C-alpha angles and dihedrals in degrees: 000000000000131000109216118204125201132183120200146161123241087209092065098047145313122310113282119248105281140150093229121031123185124193110206099176097102103028108052130056111256120238087201088079094056110086093213093052103032095093095041128078139222088267089069116085096233092057093042093053089046092054094044091052092051107112110258094016098107093041091052093048092047093050092045091054092046091052094047092049090050091052092049092050096046095044100032084223134117116265130210124208116195121196114198132191129159103275100013093234107096125017100024091050093049093051092045089052092047095049090046091053090049092054095047088048090063093044098254123147110247138167127199133202129180103205099184107020092112096048120112119265113272120233115277095246091064090063094056094078091207093140116083122244113270113276118245107225119195121205122220138165128218131192133213103203112189141169122227091254090057104261112149124209113229135176131216106231116237098193139046137303101061093359111189092017123118119252145163114272110261148107149170122336103239124224110284094018132117118224094251090051090050089049094054091046095049091048090054095042095049103035108016090241112134115201120164114248089238090063094057118100121210118245100179149279120281117202109154103153095230098043093108126039091213091070134269110356123168118194135192111211126207137191122228119184113201134176124272109266095030103162117237134198121188116230147149107019094355118099091191138353126212145170111240128191109248087230096059107035120161121237107286131220123245114355094318093125088060090050089052092049092053092047089052092052098050109143093229111046117206115257111222091222088063093055127101126228111255127198137181093264092058093252123142134204133192130292114312115268116254092249091060098043 
């Protein structure tokens, strides 16, 4: 088994594929800001000593090596450690060298690579780290399923956040899906109501940054109008599913009350005679008979 060590700079590309990735940009003092060290690299003794003497550097290297050795022993597989700094010339090279030396000292087989050590220096402003890390945004879809007389289909959430609260059917958009396809799928999985994606009408996109306690979630909301008496069956993440009169809805999770308010104020209300019959098999018939509308 071999432990492979790679140093790199985030300013020259994403982190390499590795089992353990350490971002040194915020933790360790930067030799780049020392005029005597700026144009050297971690391969030079002065920079290497500077990095090693930084508080926390040796402990970090020791713990990284111990973790990598444990992984290699437990999995019987090669393990890669990646050390990253801004330019890939100073801190990451120093920690890569230090961890490599620690491994060799105990007789382990180790390989080392310095991906960006020969790259040109990056501009000074890049090293300030004044910009926040890129935000991860997750994409979801929600459905307002209603009957012509105003009943709204809600689910009781079976998982955090808002476990036990009532909410609109919905969930994550899967890889390769459009939002409207995800909306139709989530409605079927959580309530047993099958509506073709082509029959859903877009309500809007809801992206308030604080709408979900898990982080940044952006949802596309859709309207589905289904016949009175459409059977329902809770499934997937839903603990229960129930039709509620629009006039007496319970408190709703997330910003689902806002979604419902916008759905109710749509400028072109759906006429029940324009609806299609929907069944649990996803089939559809002609327009609703007058005595049902």
